[in-house]
C-alpha positions in Angstrom: 40.0 110.5 91.8 39.0 112.4 88.0 35.5 112.3 86.6 34.5 114.2 83.3 30.8 115.8 83.2 29.9 118.6 80.2 27.9 120.9 82.2 28.6 121.4 86.0 26.1 123.9 88.0 27.6 124.4 91.2 24.5 125.0 93.8 21.1 123.4 94.0 18.7 126.7 94.5 16.3 128.3 92.2 18.8 129.3 89.3 21.1 126.1 89.4 17.8 124.0 89.1 16.1 126.1 86.6 19.0 126.0 84.4 19.6 122.3 84.7 15.5 121.9 84.0 15.7 124.1 81.1 18.9 122.5 79.7 16.9 119.3 79.9 14.0 120.3 78.3 16.4 120.8 75.6 18.1 117.7 75.4 20.9 118.3 77.1 22.5 116.8 80.4 23.4 118.8 82.9 25.6 117.7 86.8 24.0 119.9 89.9 26.9 120.2 93.2 24.8 120.6 96.1 27.3 121.0 99.2 24.3 120.0 101.7 23.0 116.8 102.3 19.5 117.5 100.8 17.5 120.6 99.1 18.1 123.6 100.9 15.4 125.4 102.0 16.4 129.0 103.0 13.3 131.2 103.8 9.7 129.9 103.7 8.4 131.8 100.7 8.7 134.0 98.1 6.8 136.2 95.7 6.4 135.4 92.2 5.5 138.2 89.6 4.7 138.0 86.1 8.1 137.8 84.6 9.0 135.0 86.7 5.8 132.5 85.5 6.7 133.0 82.6 10.2 131.4 83.0 8.2 128.7 84.9 5.8 128.1 82.1 9.2 127.8 79.8 10.5 124.9 81.8 7.0 123.7 82.5 6.2 124.3 85.6 3.8 126.7 86.0 0.6 125.1 85.9 1.3 122.8 88.6 2.3 125.3 90.8 -0.7 127.7 90.1 -2.8 124.6 91.1 -0.9 125.4 94.5 -1.1 129.1 95.1 -3.8 131.7 95.1 -3.7 134.5 92.9 -3.3 138.1 94.3 -5.3 140.8 93.1 -4.1 143.5 94.8 -1.7 145.6 97.5 -2.9 147.5 100.3 -0.1 149.9 101.8 -0.5 151.6 105.3 1.5 154.2 107.8 1.6 152.8 110.9 3.0 157.1 111.9 -0.3 158.5 110.5 -2.6 155.2 110.9 -3.4 155.9 107.1 -3.3 154.0 104.2 -1.2 155.8 101.7 -2.2 153.5 98.6 -3.8 150.9 97.3 -2.5 149.2 93.9 -5.0 146.6 91.9 -2.9 143.9 90.1 -5.7 144.1 87.6 -5.8 147.5 87.1 -7.1 148.8 83.7 -4.5 150.9 81.2 -1.4 150.0 79.4 -0.7 146.8 81.6 -4.3 145.3 81.8 -4.2 141.7 82.0 -0.6 141.7 82.5 0.4 141.1 85.9 -0.1 137.4 87.5 1.4 137.7 91.2 1.4 134.7 93.5 3.6 134.0 96.9 5.0 130.7 96.1 6.0 128.2 99.0 10.4 127.8 98.6 10.2 124.4 99.7 7.5 123.2 96.8 9.3 125.4 94.1 12.9 123.5 94.8 10.9 120.3 95.0 9.1 120.6 91.6 12.5 122.1 89.7 13.9 118.6 91.6 11.3 116.3 90.6 11.8 116.8 86.9 15.3 116.3 87.0 16.7 112.8 85.6 18.0 110.7 88.4 20.9 111.4 89.3 20.9 115.0 88.3 21.6 116.3 91.5 24.9 115.2 93.7 24.6 116.3 97.3 27.4 116.8 99.7 29.8 118.0 97.2 31.3 121.1 98.4 33.6 123.0 95.9 36.5 124.3 97.2 38.8 125.3 94.4 38.7 125.9 90.6 41.5 125.2 88.4 42.4 125.9 84.7 43.4 122.7 82.2 43.3 123.6 78.6 39.6 124.0 77.5 38.6 122.6 80.6 37.9 123.5 84.4 39.1 121.1 86.9 36.7 121.4 90.1 38.4 120.2 93.3 35.6 119.2 95.7 36.1 118.6 99.8 36.1 114.9 100.0 38.7 114.7 97.4 37.0 114.2 94.0 37.9 116.3 91.1 35.4 116.8 88.7 36.6 117.7 84.6 34.2 120.1 82.9 33.7 121.9 79.6 31.2 123.9 81.1 30.9 125.7 84.8 27.8 127.5 86.2 27.7 128.8 89.3 24.5 129.3 91.1 25.9 128.4 95.1 24.4 131.7 96.5 26.0 135.3 98.1 29.1 133.5 98.9 30.0 131.9 95.5 33.0 129.9 94.9 32.5 130.5 91.2 32.2 134.4 91.3 35.0 134.9 93.8 36.9 133.1 90.7 35.9 135.7 88.0 36.9 138.5 90.2 33.3 139.7 91.8 33.6 141.1 95.3 31.6 139.5 97.9 28.2 140.8 98.7 28.1 144.0 100.3 26.0 144.3 104.1 23.4 147.1 103.8 23.0 147.6 107.6 19.8 146.2 107.2 18.1 142.9 108.5 14.9 141.1 107.7 12.7 138.6 109.9 10.4 136.7 108.3 7.9 134.0 109.4 5.2 131.6 107.9 2.1 130.5 109.5 -0.1 127.4 108.7 -3.3 127.9 110.4 -4.8 124.5 109.5 -7.8 126.1 108.4 -9.2 129.2 106.4 -7.4 132.3 107.7 -9.9 134.7 105.8 -7.8 137.0 104.3 -8.4 138.0 100.9 -6.4 137.5 98.0 -4.3 140.5 98.3 -0.6 141.4 100.1 -1.2 144.1 103.2 2.0 146.1 103.6 2.6 148.6 106.7 5.7 151.4 106.8 6.9 152.6 109.9 9.8 155.0 111.2 13.1 152.9 110.3 11.1 149.3 108.9 8.6 147.5 106.7 6.7 144.9 107.2 4.4 143.0 104.8 2.1 139.8 105.0 0.9 137.9 101.6 -1.0 135.1 101.8 0.4 131.9 99.7 -3.1 129.9 99.9 -6.2 130.2 102.0 -4.3 128.7 105.2 -0.6 130.0 104.8 0.5 132.8 105.4 3.8 134.5 105.1 5.1 137.9 106.4 8.1 139.7 106.6 9.6 142.5 108.8 12.6 144.6 107.4 14.8 147.1 109.7 17.8 148.7 110.7 19.0 146.9 113.9 20.8 148.6 116.3 23.7 147.0 118.1 21.7 146.1 121.1 18.7 144.2 119.6 21.7 142.5 117.3 22.9 141.2 120.8 18.9 140.6 122.0 18.1 138.6 119.3 20.5 136.7 118.4 19.7 132.9 117.8 16.6 133.8 120.0 13.2 133.6 117.6 10.8 134.5 120.7 12.9 137.9 121.0 12.3 138.2 117.3 9.0 137.9 117.9 8.8 140.1 120.5 10.6 142.6 118.8 8.5 142.5 115.8 5.0 142.9 118.0 6.8 145.8 119.6 7.7 147.6 116.5 3.8 146.8 114.9 2.0 148.2 118.3 -0.3 150.1 115.7 -1.4 147.5 113.4 -4.9 145.7 113.3 -5.3 143.9 115.6 -5.8 140.3 113.1 -2.4 141.4 111.7 -0.6 141.1 115.0 -2.5 137.7 115.3 -0.5 136.2 112.7 2.8 136.7 114.3 1.4 135.9 117.3 0.4 132.5 116.1 3.5 131.9 114.2 5.4 128.8 116.2 8.8 129.7 116.8 10.2 127.8 114.2 8.9 129.1 111.7 10.8 132.3 112.3 14.0 133.2 111.0 16.7 136.4 110.8 18.8 137.3 108.3 20.8 140.2 107.0 20.1 141.6 103.5 23.1 141.8 101.6 23.6 143.1 97.8 25.7 143.5 95.0 27.0 147.2 94.1 25.7 147.6 90.6 28.8 149.3 89.3 30.6 146.0 89.9 28.7 144.0 87.4 29.1 147.2 85.3 32.7 146.3 84.6 32.9 143.0 86.3 33.3 139.7 84.8 29.8 137.8 84.6 31.4 135.2 82.2 35.0 134.2 81.8 35.8 131.8 78.9 33.6 128.7 79.7 32.7 129.9 83.5 29.8 132.0 83.7 27.4 132.9 87.5 23.5 132.9 87.9 21.1 133.7 90.5 22.5 135.1 94.2 25.8 134.4 93.0 25.6 137.0 90.0 22.9 139.6 91.4 22.4 139.1 95.4 19.4 141.8 95.9 17.2 143.3 98.9 14.2 142.0 98.8 12.3 145.3 98.5 10.6 144.5 95.0 10.6 141.1 95.3 12.5 139.6 92.3 15.5 138.4 94.2 13.9 134.7 93.1 12.2 135.7 90.1 15.5 137.2 88.2 17.1 133.3 89.5 14.3 131.9 87.6 15.0 134.2 84.5 18.8 133.5 84.5 17.9 130.3 84.3 15.7 130.5 81.1 17.8 132.4 79.2 21.4 130.8 80.2 19.8 127.4 79.1 18.8 128.8 76.0 22.3 130.7 74.8 24.2 127.3 76.2 22.0 125.3 74.1 22.2 127.6 71.2 25.9 127.7 71.5 26.4 123.7 72.1 23.5 122.4 69.5 24.7 124.4 66.5 25.1 122.4 63.8 28.7 122.0 62.8 30.6 121.3 59.3 32.0 117.5 59.3 34.8 117.3 61.9 35.8 114.4 61.6 39.1 115.2 59.7 40.3 117.7 62.1 42.4 117.0 65.1 40.7 116.6 68.5 42.4 119.7 70.3 41.3 121.7 67.4 37.4 120.2 67.7 38.1 120.9 71.6 39.0 124.7 70.7 36.4 125.4 68.3 33.7 123.7 70.8 35.1 126.4 73.8 34.9 129.4 71.3 31.2 128.3 70.7 30.6 127.6 74.8 32.6 131.1 75.0 30.2 132.9 73.2 27.3 131.6 74.3 27.8 132.5 77.9 28.8 136.0 76.4 25.4 136.4 75.1 23.8 135.4 78.2 26.0 138.1 80.1 25.3 140.3 77.6 21.7 140.1 77.9 21.7 139.7 81.9 24.3 142.5 82.8 22.0 145.6 82.6 18.9 143.9 84.0 20.5 142.6 86.8 22.2 146.5 87.5 18.5 147.7 86.8 17.0 145.2 89.3 19.4 145.9 92.2 19.8 149.2 91.8 15.9 149.7 92.0 15.5 147.1 95.0 18.2 149.2 97.2 16.3 152.7 96.3 12.9 151.7 96.7 13.9 150.0 100.4 16.1 152.7 101.3 13.0 155.2 100.6 10.1 152.8 102.1 12.2 151.8 105.2 13.3 156.0 106.0 13.5 156.9 109.3 13.2 160.7 109.5 10.5 162.8 108.9 11.1 164.2 105.8 11.7 161.1 104.0 8.7 159.8 105.6 6.7 162.6 104.2 8.3 162.1 101.1 7.0 157.9 101.0 4.0 158.2 102.6 2.5 161.4 100.6 4.2 162.2 97.1 6.0 158.4 96.3 3.6 155.6 97.9 2.0 155.3 94.5 4.9 154.6 92.6 6.4 152.8 94.8 3.7 150.3 95.7 3.0 150.3 92.0 6.5 149.2 90.5 6.9 146.6 93.5 3.7 144.9 92.0 4.3 145.3 88.3 7.0 142.2 88.0 9.3 145.2 86.7 7.4 145.1 83.5 6.0 148.3 83.3 8.7 151.1 81.7 6.8 153.8 82.9 8.2 153.5 86.4 11.6 154.3 84.6 11.9 157.9 84.9 10.6 158.2 88.5 13.8 155.6 89.1 15.9 158.1 87.9 14.5 160.7 90.3 15.1 158.1 93.1 18.9 157.4 92.1 19.2 161.5 91.7 17.9 161.9 95.0 20.4 159.0 96.6 23.2 160.3 94.9 22.4 164.2 95.8 22.4 163.4 99.8 25.0 160.7 99.8 27.5 161.7 97.6 27.8 165.9 97.8 30.7 166.1 99.6 29.3 169.2 101.2 26.5 167.4 102.9 28.2 164.0 103.9 31.6 165.3 105.3 30.7 168.3 106.9 32.3 169.1 110.7 33.5 164.8 110.1 36.8 163.1 110.5 37.9 159.8 109.2 38.6 157.5 112.1 40.7 154.0 112.2 38.3 151.5 114.5 39.7 148.5 116.1 37.5 146.2 117.3 37.1 143.0 119.2 35.6 140.2 117.0 34.3 138.2 119.8 31.8 140.3 120.0 30.5 139.4 116.9 26.7 138.2 117.0 25.6 135.1 115.5 23.0 136.1 113.2 26.0 138.1 111.0 28.2 135.7 108.4 30.9 137.9 108.2 32.8 140.5 110.9 32.2 143.3 107.7 28.4 142.4 108.1 28.6 143.4 111.8 30.7 146.6 111.6 28.1 148.2 108.7 25.6 147.1 111.2 27.0 149.0 114.3 27.9 152.1 111.9 24.1 152.7 111.1 23.5 152.4 114.9 25.3 155.3 115.4 22.8 157.7 113.8 21.3 160.1 116.4 17.5 160.3 116.1 17.4 164.0 115.1 19.9 163.4 112.5 19.1 164.2 109.1 19.2 161.8 105.7 22.0 163.3 104.6 24.6 163.1 107.8 24.4 159.2 107.8 28.0 158.1 108.8 30.1 156.3 106.1 32.6 153.0 106.2 35.1 153.5 103.9 37.2 150.3 104.4 37.2 147.2 106.3 40.2 145.3 107.9 40.7 141.7 108.7 44.2 140.8 108.1 46.8 143.3 110.4 44.2 144.2 112.3 40.3 143.7 112.8 38.0 146.8 112.6 37.0 149.6 109.9 38.1 153.2 108.6 34.7 155.4 109.0 33.9 159.0 108.9 32.3 160.0 111.7 31.0 163.5 113.4 31.7 163.9 116.9 28.8 162.5 118.4 28.8 159.7 116.6 32.1 158.7 117.9 31.2 159.4 121.5 28.6 156.7 120.6 30.7 154.3 119.2 33.3 154.2 121.9 29.9 152.4 123.9 29.6 149.7 121.6 30.5 146.5 123.2 33.6 145.2 121.2 35.1 148.4 120.8 38.5 148.3 121.4 40.4 152.1 120.3 40.2 154.2 117.3 42.5 157.1 116.5 42.1 159.7 114.0 43.5 159.7 110.3 45.9 162.5 109.5 48.1 163.4 106.6 52.1 162.5 107.2 54.8 164.3 105.2 56.8 162.1 102.6 60.4 161.4 103.6 63.7 159.1 102.5 66.4 158.1 103.9 69.7 156.1 102.5 68.2 152.6 103.1 71.3 150.5 102.2 73.5 152.3 104.3 71.0 152.2 107.1 71.1 148.7 106.9 74.5 148.0 106.7 74.4 145.7 103.6 77.2 145.4 101.2 77.5 143.7 97.6 80.3 141.1 98.7 79.5 139.3 101.7 76.5 139.1 104.1 72.9 139.2 104.1 72.2 141.0 100.7 73.9 138.2 98.3 73.2 135.5 101.3 69.3 136.3 100.2 70.1 136.4 96.5 68.7 139.9 96.6 65.2 138.9 97.9 64.6 136.3 95.3 61.3 134.5 96.3 60.0 137.5 98.5 56.9 139.6 97.9 56.8 142.8 99.3 54.2 145.3 100.0 54.1 149.1 100.1 51.9 151.1 101.2 52.5 154.7 99.3 51.5 157.0 96.7 50.9 154.1 94.2 53.3 153.3 91.4 54.0 154.0 88.0 54.7 150.8 86.2 56.3 152.1 83.3 59.4 152.4 85.4 62.7 150.9 84.1 63.1 149.5 88.0 60.0 147.5 87.5 61.2 145.4 84.6 61.2 141.4 84.6 65.0 141.0 83.3 66.6 138.9 85.4 63.2 137.5 87.7 61.8 134.0 87.9 59.3 133.6 85.2 55.6 133.9 86.8 53.9 135.0 90.2 54.9 133.4 93.3 52.4 130.6 94.0 51.4 132.0 97.7 50.4 134.8 96.1 47.0 135.7 97.3 46.6 139.5 96.2 45.2 141.1 93.2 45.1 144.0 90.7 42.7 146.7 90.4 42.3 148.5 86.9 41.2 152.2 87.2 42.1 155.6 85.6 45.3 155.4 83.2 46.0 151.9 84.8 45.1 148.5 84.1 45.8 145.0 85.0 48.2 144.2 81.7 50.7 146.8 83.3 51.8 144.2 85.9 54.3 141.4 85.5 56.4 139.3 87.0 58.1 141.8 89.2 54.9 144.2 89.8 52.7 141.6 90.7 49.9 143.8 92.0 48.6 147.0 92.8 45.5 148.3 94.3 44.2 151.8 95.6 42.7 153.1 98.7 41.3 157.1 98.4 37.8 156.6 99.6 39.0 158.1 103.2 40.8 161.7 101.3 37.8 161.7 99.1 35.6 161.8 102.0 37.9 163.7 104.2 39.0 166.2 101.8 36.5 166.8 98.8 37.8 169.8 97.8 41.0 170.0 95.8 42.8 172.6 97.8 44.3 169.7 99.6 47.2 167.7 98.1 46.4 164.2 98.3 46.0 161.3 95.4 43.3 162.3 93.9 43.7 159.5 91.0 41.0 156.7 90.7 43.8 154.0 90.0 47.0 152.5 91.4 48.9 154.9 89.2 51.3 157.1 91.3 50.4 161.1 90.3 52.9 162.2 93.1 56.0 160.0 92.5 56.7 159.3 95.6 55.5 155.9 95.5 57.5 154.8 93.1 60.2 156.1 94.3 59.9 153.8 97.4 58.9 150.9 95.6 62.2 151.0 93.6 63.9 151.7 96.7 62.9 148.6 98.3 62.6 146.0 95.5 63.7 148.0 92.2 65.0 145.8 89.6 68.9 146.3 88.3 69.0 149.1 86.0 72.6 150.0 84.1 72.9 153.2 82.7 71.4 155.1 85.6 72.1 158.6 86.1 71.1 162.4 86.8 71.5 164.0 83.7 74.5 162.3 83.1 75.9 162.4 86.6 76.8 159.7 88.5 76.4 157.2 86.1 76.1 153.5 87.3 73.8 150.6 87.8 70.5 151.7 90.0 68.9 148.9 92.4 66.6 148.5 95.3 67.7 146.7 98.5 65.9 143.8 97.4 66.0 143.4 93.5 65.3 140.2 92.9 62.0 140.3 95.0 58.0 140.6 93.8 
């Protein structure tokens, strides 16, 4: 059954409900699809900073939420290593931003319920899971799990880190940082006695915080990089999670430990921390036509600056404004225009509105994701050098930036310094690849701990756990690729000590070192005993409707061997691959013959950072050696008449399967 809606929002989280409410306040109806049977409350509370309170005021919810959550007036940070306080930040500090900061810890359940309550009845449709998206002229068709098909003029994806809509836009899955968070919430049922301030602790490889929501409820968090053993011990076991946190925080004051001890087991959860690589937003699609994404579907980030939910609220207000400007814009009398022309004009207005939204949110998202990752990386440092820099040099700035709601641009120079430190340590080949070898590692996925949603997250956790205690920051092992089709595992740059530790990990099967091989060629057709007049070759229509994959030194797409003459129109429907743009190569160079091209050079760059080793270093799928183009044309090159070697051996060149894709 097919039904129509003007605007469909996928996901009834913070971003989705804020967008819907923002549109409602502007007189525009929308439909919100939620895959669960009710509102999903993932986590217990979130910090709402000044920027997010402005967004809540814009949709008319600020005052009602303020009544249930006390305002915080400061933050105190201490080191569990030295036992001393490292910084104290006042949210009421005098100076450039005086009177600017409003910070409260808001219960997530109350926030979502407040947003939903303000929407008209029937706006949220539960148990509605989107399984695929299809284009139909100026509309999008959403196929739901129950067989329903929704036709919509505008599609907005707010469906979280595993977003179907962001995947349709071409954005990759959020990456696992290797870190995890244990979160808890406790209701003392009476005044807990903690003042209106947040308290944070930094230790060797972990960070923890305790924040009051009101005078009875306390929210707390603990982030760290778990070892494989810790993952196995705490898997689906809140009691072990509590025990681990208490052991790590053995040097904190008794009243802080009491918060964790008083937390009921059902009030404790574990979640891997994921983020989107900021460069994906630099050239990726935030919007495309009448489709866009917001919230975690756009900018999943680590919680280290408390801006995930705040950014989702910002997204909601900005997108509602941009979309309303497009939809409510007065148009000339269109009664004399054909329906198709009116639909085209409306589509163009919507497209422009979403482009304006993407333009406004792109750099904001990149800023937030990068800063959150860097702040978390430094605050959770686990070596003596990083601990010294964090506690003695950067502590005032880190605490200040976290608690300013990211409105204070005074900190931007410090951000650039942090990014410089990050790139110096992690992308200096002399530091990162010394005495390391690239290994292809096979893993048994039945050993994957349940807290990890994907095998990729488990692989990153395994590699992060390999770092010896005396290893410096610059020597972290590096995951290059993960595999889940022909084999399960990953490629990784490891030192001999790390490789030895890897072999003791549960789920490890085998590993072998990567190596450079020499190119070679043979007479394929004769070797296969193929003849053009009889046998397998003509019987198979020369490979028609066959998809062939070639792993080699990429391809030269302009070659006559990849022209479309004689090929069936379009790309085979079962094709699930993609193309990657890059240096001297863009998507338009592919066609119904050359249907996809991607490149893998991270291992070569990591293992051989200097230019004295001859490996393909072009950052695209363009062939700079020629061998990949030759091999591909031998395998599936189209018929090319008049081919010769400088006039000699004139004839028609063709591959083994010239009709194949």
